[in-house]
PLY file of the C-alpha trace (Angstrom):
ply
format ascii 1.0
element vertex 97
property float x
property float y
property float z
element edge 96
property int vertex1
property int vertex2
end_header
11.81 7.49 -4.77
10.42 3.96 -4.61
9.54 1.93 -1.54
8.70 -1.74 -1.07
5.90 -1.81 1.49
4.40 -4.76 3.36
1.02 -4.11 5.03
-0.76 -6.55 7.32
-4.43 -5.97 8.15
-6.32 -7.11 11.19
-10.05 -6.46 11.09
-11.79 -6.07 14.45
-13.42 -9.33 15.57
-16.75 -7.65 16.26
-16.60 -5.31 13.26
-19.91 -4.41 11.67
-19.97 -6.27 8.30
-21.42 -3.19 6.56
-18.55 -1.03 7.86
-16.02 -3.59 6.66
-17.58 -3.67 3.18
-17.64 0.15 3.08
-13.96 0.37 4.06
-13.01 -2.23 1.43
-14.93 -0.28 -1.23
-13.34 3.03 -0.13
-9.88 1.45 -0.04
-10.19 0.20 -3.63
-11.46 3.56 -4.89
-8.66 5.37 -3.04
-6.09 2.92 -4.48
-7.38 3.66 -7.99
-6.66 7.36 -7.40
-3.19 6.61 -6.05
-2.51 4.52 -9.17
-3.57 7.42 -11.44
-1.29 9.74 -9.47
1.64 7.33 -9.86
2.03 6.78 -6.12
0.92 3.13 -6.09
2.93 1.30 -8.75
2.34 -2.41 -8.07
0.43 -4.47 -5.51
0.47 -8.16 -4.63
-1.77 -10.08 -2.25
-0.28 -12.71 0.06
-2.46 -15.83 -0.41
-4.57 -16.91 2.58
-3.65 -13.81 4.63
-4.85 -10.22 5.02
-1.50 -8.97 3.82
-0.05 -7.29 0.76
3.23 -6.13 -0.72
3.43 -3.09 -2.94
5.78 -0.78 -4.78
4.97 2.81 -3.81
6.44 6.09 -5.08
6.87 9.23 -3.02
9.29 12.14 -2.97
10.48 11.02 0.48
9.58 8.93 3.53
7.40 11.69 4.97
5.22 11.81 1.86
4.93 8.00 1.89
3.92 8.11 5.56
1.20 10.67 4.81
-0.08 8.57 1.88
-0.28 5.33 3.84
-1.75 6.86 6.99
-4.39 8.46 4.75
-5.67 5.09 3.53
-9.24 4.25 4.63
-8.10 0.92 6.13
-5.22 2.49 8.08
-6.85 2.00 11.51
-6.79 -1.78 10.87
-3.21 -1.90 9.57
-1.34 -3.46 12.47
2.07 -4.04 10.92
3.62 -1.94 8.16
7.18 -2.55 6.99
8.82 -0.09 4.60
12.00 -0.73 2.61
13.43 2.24 0.64
14.68 1.09 -2.74
17.69 2.21 -4.76
18.36 1.53 -8.43
20.50 -1.49 -9.26
22.74 -1.48 -12.36
21.43 -4.87 -13.60
17.71 -4.17 -13.04
16.00 -5.19 -16.30
13.46 -2.37 -15.78
16.06 0.34 -15.00
15.37 2.23 -18.24
11.57 1.98 -17.88
11.35 4.12 -14.71
0 1
1 2
2 3
3 4
4 5
5 6
6 7
7 8
8 9
9 10
10 11
11 12
12 13
13 14
14 15
15 16
16 17
17 18
18 19
19 20
20 21
21 22
22 23
23 24
24 25
25 26
26 27
27 28
28 29
29 30
30 31
31 32
32 33
33 34
34 35
35 36
36 37
37 38
38 39
39 40
40 41
41 42
42 43
43 44
44 45
45 46
46 47
47 48
48 49
49 50
50 51
51 52
52 53
53 54
54 55
55 56
56 57
57 58
58 59
59 60
60 61
61 62
62 63
63 64
64 65
65 66
66 67
67 68
68 69
69 70
70 71
71 72
72 73
73 74
74 75
75 76
76 77
77 78
78 79
79 80
80 81
81 82
82 83
83 84
84 85
85 86
86 87
87 88
88 89
89 90
90 91
91 92
92 93
93 94
94 95
95 96
């Protein structure tokens, strides 16, 4: 099952810069693993904001929840919106999935 997910980040104002850099590094490494596993399909950054949109795959909403709450930056994710997706008959990529 695929999900369109919007994640907004809010770093702590007094966050230790070294901790922030470590979390960013861990987040990117973790994302690389999720990509290899086929759980993170696409990711887009929203310009000028700490926000992203992504296509995620999971067997169900519970698995997606476990994946996202397991992200290193999860404690700083203040707004997460999830849209379950269904196939559309005119999707040009319908045969690629």
